[in-house]
Biotite code that builds the C-alpha atoms (Angstrom):
import biotite.structure as struc

atoms = struc.array([
    struc.Atom([0.339, -0.127, -0.051], chain_id="A", res_id=1, res_name="MET", atom_name="CA", element="C"),
    struc.Atom([2.894, 2.464, 0.984], chain_id="A", res_id=2, res_name="TYR", atom_name="CA", element="C"),
    struc.Atom([5.957, 2.846, -0.427], chain_id="A", res_id=3, res_name="GLU", atom_name="CA", element="C"),
    struc.Atom([9.099, 0.983, 0.851], chain_id="A", res_id=4, res_name="HIS", atom_name="CA", element="C"),
    struc.Atom([11.907, 2.795, 2.650], chain_id="A", res_id=5, res_name="LYS", atom_name="CA", element="C"),
    struc.Atom([14.201, 2.381, -0.187], chain_id="A", res_id=6, res_name="LYS", atom_name="CA", element="C"),
    struc.Atom([11.939, 4.067, -2.641], chain_id="A", res_id=7, res_name="GLN", atom_name="CA", element="C"),
    struc.Atom([11.747, 7.704, -3.042], chain_id="A", res_id=8, res_name="PRO", atom_name="CA", element="C"),
    struc.Atom([8.882, 9.811, -1.199], chain_id="A", res_id=9, res_name="LEU", atom_name="CA", element="C"),
    struc.Atom([5.501, 9.783, -2.514], chain_id="A", res_id=10, res_name="ALA", atom_name="CA", element="C"),
    struc.Atom([4.298, 12.694, -4.716], chain_id="A", res_id=11, res_name="SER", atom_name="CA", element="C"),
    struc.Atom([2.211, 15.317, -2.999], chain_id="A", res_id=12, res_name="LYS", atom_name="CA", element="C"),
    struc.Atom([-0.618, 14.370, -5.087], chain_id="A", res_id=13, res_name="ASP", atom_name="CA", element="C"),
    struc.Atom([-0.360, 10.589, -4.182], chain_id="A", res_id=14, res_name="LYS", atom_name="CA", element="C"),
    struc.Atom([-0.102, 11.488, -0.579], chain_id="A", res_id=15, res_name="PHE", atom_name="CA", element="C"),
    struc.Atom([-3.326, 13.714, -0.485], chain_id="A", res_id=16, res_name="ILE", atom_name="CA", element="C"),
    struc.Atom([-5.154, 10.954, -2.317], chain_id="A", res_id=17, res_name="ARG", atom_name="CA", element="C"),
    struc.Atom([-4.281, 8.548, 0.235], chain_id="A", res_id=18, res_name="ARG", atom_name="CA", element="C"),
    struc.Atom([-5.245, 11.103, 3.014], chain_id="A", res_id=19, res_name="VAL", atom_name="CA", element="C"),
    struc.Atom([-8.661, 11.327, 1.266], chain_id="A", res_id=20, res_name="LEU", atom_name="CA", element="C"),
    struc.Atom([-8.979, 7.532, 0.876], chain_id="A", res_id=21, res_name="ARG", atom_name="CA", element="C"),
    struc.Atom([-8.374, 7.034, 4.776], chain_id="A", res_id=22, res_name="ASN", atom_name="CA", element="C"),
    struc.Atom([-10.779, 10.191, 5.575], chain_id="A", res_id=23, res_name="VAL", atom_name="CA", element="C"),
    struc.Atom([-13.370, 8.461, 3.519], chain_id="A", res_id=24, res_name="THR", atom_name="CA", element="C"),
    struc.Atom([-12.960, 4.973, 4.628], chain_id="A", res_id=25, res_name="PHE", atom_name="CA", element="C"),
    struc.Atom([-13.086, 6.500, 8.164], chain_id="A", res_id=26, res_name="SER", atom_name="CA", element="C"),
    struc.Atom([-16.184, 8.072, 8.134], chain_id="A", res_id=27, res_name="PHE", atom_name="CA", element="C"),
    struc.Atom([-17.923, 5.385, 6.520], chain_id="A", res_id=28, res_name="CYS", atom_name="CA", element="C"),
    struc.Atom([-16.943, 3.423, 9.392], chain_id="A", res_id=29, res_name="ILE", atom_name="CA", element="C"),
    struc.Atom([-18.234, 5.939, 11.689], chain_id="A", res_id=30, res_name="ILE", atom_name="CA", element="C"),
    struc.Atom([-21.401, 6.104, 9.641], chain_id="A", res_id=31, res_name="ALA", atom_name="CA", element="C"),
    struc.Atom([-21.962, 2.384, 10.054], chain_id="A", res_id=32, res_name="ILE", atom_name="CA", element="C"),
    struc.Atom([-21.461, 2.286, 13.558], chain_id="A", res_id=33, res_name="CYS", atom_name="CA", element="C"),
    struc.Atom([-23.828, 5.209, 14.143], chain_id="A", res_id=34, res_name="LEU", atom_name="CA", element="C"),
    struc.Atom([-26.418, 3.399, 12.340], chain_id="A", res_id=35, res_name="LEU", atom_name="CA", element="C"),
    struc.Atom([-25.674, 0.352, 14.559], chain_id="A", res_id=36, res_name="ILE", atom_name="CA", element="C"),
    struc.Atom([-25.943, 2.725, 17.472], chain_id="A", res_id=37, res_name="GLY", atom_name="CA", element="C"),
    struc.Atom([-29.300, 4.346, 16.419], chain_id="A", res_id=38, res_name="ILE", atom_name="CA", element="C"),
    struc.Atom([-31.376, 1.085, 15.257], chain_id="A", res_id=39, res_name="VAL", atom_name="CA", element="C"),
    struc.Atom([-30.053, -0.769, 18.538], chain_id="A", res_id=40, res_name="GLY", atom_name="CA", element="C"),
    struc.Atom([-30.997, 2.071, 20.777], chain_id="A", res_id=41, res_name="TYR", atom_name="CA", element="C"),
    struc.Atom([-34.383, 2.335, 19.119], chain_id="A", res_id=42, res_name="HIS", atom_name="CA", element="C"),
    struc.Atom([-35.280, -1.094, 19.092], chain_id="A", res_id=43, res_name="TYR", atom_name="CA", element="C"),
    struc.Atom([-33.440, -2.542, 22.072], chain_id="A", res_id=44, res_name="LEU", atom_name="CA", element="C"),
    struc.Atom([-33.765, 0.432, 24.424], chain_id="A", res_id=45, res_name="ALA", atom_name="CA", element="C"),
    struc.Atom([-36.993, 1.624, 23.212], chain_id="A", res_id=46, res_name="GLY", atom_name="CA", element="C"),
    struc.Atom([-36.299, 5.195, 22.787], chain_id="A", res_id=47, res_name="ILE", atom_name="CA", element="C"),
    struc.Atom([-37.443, 7.660, 19.973], chain_id="A", res_id=48, res_name="SER", atom_name="CA", element="C"),
    struc.Atom([-35.257, 7.870, 16.897], chain_id="A", res_id=49, res_name="TRP", atom_name="CA", element="C"),
    struc.Atom([-33.915, 11.346, 17.805], chain_id="A", res_id=50, res_name="ILE", atom_name="CA", element="C"),
    struc.Atom([-33.125, 10.198, 21.285], chain_id="A", res_id=51, res_name="ASP", atom_name="CA", element="C"),
    struc.Atom([-31.495, 7.346, 19.651], chain_id="A", res_id=52, res_name="SER", atom_name="CA", element="C"),
    struc.Atom([-29.575, 9.219, 17.445], chain_id="A", res_id=53, res_name="LEU", atom_name="CA", element="C"),
    struc.Atom([-28.478, 11.650, 20.256], chain_id="A", res_id=54, res_name="HIS", atom_name="CA", element="C"),
    struc.Atom([-27.425, 8.704, 22.397], chain_id="A", res_id=55, res_name="ASN", atom_name="CA", element="C"),
    struc.Atom([-25.588, 7.010, 19.935], chain_id="A", res_id=56, res_name="ALA", atom_name="CA", element="C"),
    struc.Atom([-23.834, 9.965, 18.834], chain_id="A", res_id=57, res_name="SER", atom_name="CA", element="C"),
    struc.Atom([-22.725, 10.760, 22.164], chain_id="A", res_id=58, res_name="MET", atom_name="CA", element="C"),
    struc.Atom([-21.391, 7.423, 22.810], chain_id="A", res_id=59, res_name="ILE", atom_name="CA", element="C"),
    struc.Atom([-19.398, 6.964, 19.615], chain_id="A", res_id=60, res_name="LEU", atom_name="CA", element="C"),
    struc.Atom([-17.861, 10.457, 20.184], chain_id="A", res_id=61, res_name="SER", atom_name="CA", element="C"),
    struc.Atom([-16.790, 9.298, 23.770], chain_id="A", res_id=62, res_name="GLY", atom_name="CA", element="C"),
    struc.Atom([-19.097, 11.922, 25.614], chain_id="A", res_id=63, res_name="MET", atom_name="CA", element="C"),
    struc.Atom([-21.223, 9.550, 27.560], chain_id="A", res_id=64, res_name="GLY", atom_name="CA", element="C"),
    struc.Atom([-24.855, 8.529, 27.411], chain_id="A", res_id=65, res_name="PRO", atom_name="CA", element="C"),
    struc.Atom([-27.561, 10.896, 27.715], chain_id="A", res_id=66, res_name="VAL", atom_name="CA", element="C"),
    struc.Atom([-30.750, 8.983, 27.844], chain_id="A", res_id=67, res_name="VAL", atom_name="CA", element="C"),
    struc.Atom([-31.884, 6.974, 30.882], chain_id="A", res_id=68, res_name="ASN", atom_name="CA", element="C"),
    struc.Atom([-32.497, 3.571, 29.836], chain_id="A", res_id=69, res_name="ILE", atom_name="CA", element="C"),
    struc.Atom([-35.201, 1.535, 31.566], chain_id="A", res_id=70, res_name="GLN", atom_name="CA", element="C"),
    struc.Atom([-34.952, -1.866, 30.444], chain_id="A", res_id=71, res_name="ASN", atom_name="CA", element="C"),
    struc.Atom([-32.533, -4.610, 30.954], chain_id="A", res_id=72, res_name="ASP", atom_name="CA", element="C"),
    struc.Atom([-31.919, -5.483, 27.109], chain_id="A", res_id=73, res_name="MET", atom_name="CA", element="C"),
    struc.Atom([-31.489, -1.687, 26.453], chain_id="A", res_id=74, res_name="GLY", atom_name="CA", element="C"),
    struc.Atom([-28.914, -1.489, 28.955], chain_id="A", res_id=75, res_name="LYS", atom_name="CA", element="C"),
    struc.Atom([-26.884, -4.686, 27.652], chain_id="A", res_id=76, res_name="TYR", atom_name="CA", element="C"),
    struc.Atom([-27.036, -3.248, 24.225], chain_id="A", res_id=77, res_name="PHE", atom_name="CA", element="C"),
    struc.Atom([-25.810, 0.239, 25.848], chain_id="A", res_id=78, res_name="SER", atom_name="CA", element="C"),
    struc.Atom([-22.964, -1.514, 27.597], chain_id="A", res_id=79, res_name="SER", atom_name="CA", element="C"),
    struc.Atom([-21.713, -3.441, 24.702], chain_id="A", res_id=80, res_name="PHE", atom_name="CA", element="C"),
    struc.Atom([-22.228, -0.447, 22.079], chain_id="A", res_id=81, res_name="TYR", atom_name="CA", element="C"),
    struc.Atom([-20.084, 1.785, 24.439], chain_id="A", res_id=82, res_name="ALA", atom_name="CA", element="C"),
    struc.Atom([-17.040, -0.953, 24.378], chain_id="A", res_id=83, res_name="LEU", atom_name="CA", element="C"),
    struc.Atom([-17.230, -1.373, 20.404], chain_id="A", res_id=84, res_name="PHE", atom_name="CA", element="C"),
    struc.Atom([-17.577, 2.639, 20.134], chain_id="A", res_id=85, res_name="SER", atom_name="CA", element="C"),
    struc.Atom([-14.077, 2.948, 22.173], chain_id="A", res_id=86, res_name="GLY", atom_name="CA", element="C"),
    struc.Atom([-12.389, 0.499, 20.071], chain_id="A", res_id=87, res_name="ILE", atom_name="CA", element="C"),
    struc.Atom([-14.094, 1.758, 16.701], chain_id="A", res_id=88, res_name="VAL", atom_name="CA", element="C"),
    struc.Atom([-12.806, 5.589, 17.967], chain_id="A", res_id=89, res_name="PHE", atom_name="CA", element="C"),
    struc.Atom([-9.320, 4.289, 18.551], chain_id="A", res_id=90, res_name="VAL", atom_name="CA", element="C"),
    struc.Atom([-9.114, 2.171, 15.161], chain_id="A", res_id=91, res_name="SER", atom_name="CA", element="C"),
    struc.Atom([-10.445, 5.462, 13.393], chain_id="A", res_id=92, res_name="ASN", atom_name="CA", element="C"),
    struc.Atom([-7.919, 7.491, 14.958], chain_id="A", res_id=93, res_name="LEU", atom_name="CA", element="C"),
    struc.Atom([-5.027, 4.847, 13.539], chain_id="A", res_id=94, res_name="GLY", atom_name="CA", element="C"),
    struc.Atom([-6.603, 4.973, 10.289], chain_id="A", res_id=95, res_name="ILE", atom_name="CA", element="C"),
    struc.Atom([-6.609, 8.675, 9.952], chain_id="A", res_id=96, res_name="LEU", atom_name="CA", element="C"),
    struc.Atom([-3.325, 8.990, 11.305], chain_id="A", res_id=97, res_name="LEU", atom_name="CA", element="C"),
    struc.Atom([-1.482, 6.204, 9.180], chain_id="A", res_id=98, res_name="ALA", atom_name="CA", element="C"),
    struc.Atom([-0.562, 8.342, 6.019], chain_id="A", res_id=99, res_name="PRO", atom_name="CA", element="C"),
    struc.Atom([0.606, 11.169, 8.027], chain_id="A", res_id=100, res_name="LEU", atom_name="CA", element="C"),
    struc.Atom([2.647, 8.900, 10.537], chain_id="A", res_id=101, res_name="ALA", atom_name="CA", element="C"),
    struc.Atom([4.116, 6.717, 7.420], chain_id="A", res_id=102, res_name="HIS", atom_name="CA", element="C"),
    struc.Atom([5.151, 10.141, 5.486], chain_id="A", res_id=103, res_name="ARG", atom_name="CA", element="C"),
    struc.Atom([6.875, 11.575, 8.512], chain_id="A", res_id=104, res_name="LEU", atom_name="CA", element="C"),
    struc.Atom([8.879, 8.324, 9.297], chain_id="A", res_id=105, res_name="PHE", atom_name="CA", element="C"),
    struc.Atom([9.636, 7.542, 5.441], chain_id="A", res_id=106, res_name="HIS", atom_name="CA", element="C"),
    struc.Atom([11.083, 11.489, 5.686], chain_id="A", res_id=107, res_name="LYS", atom_name="CA", element="C"),
    struc.Atom([12.977, 10.715, 8.594], chain_id="A", res_id=108, res_name="LEU", atom_name="CA", element="C"),
    struc.Atom([14.489, 7.517, 7.032], chain_id="A", res_id=109, res_name="ASN", atom_name="CA", element="C"),
    struc.Atom([15.415, 8.664, 3.647], chain_id="A", res_id=110, res_name="LEU", atom_name="CA", element="C"),
    struc.Atom([18.663, 7.902, 2.503], chain_id="A", res_id=111, res_name="GLU", atom_name="CA", element="C"),
    struc.Atom([20.618, 10.819, 1.141], chain_id="A", res_id=112, res_name="GLU", atom_name="CA", element="C"),
])
């Protein structure tokens, strides 16, 4: 996917395409995870669509829940979704920073 350390540094255009591809991929992951949260909160916790969106968005961004969930199934879902969201957050950070980190390390290791 990326050039080897013995290859020259990628052009600025290629680097920008890499960054845009990773940003697009990251946003797709976030959208799918947000959809999972919205549907789960609506059907398993029994809260309205707008409250489901609000709660899923807050959990996925790491801010915490905002809706008080009354039933056990909703509480189970909320617990697992919070753990899942933490993993997604860290993974997306890695996806977004990968091209930048690779370019920095490649630039540092270029042989004159």
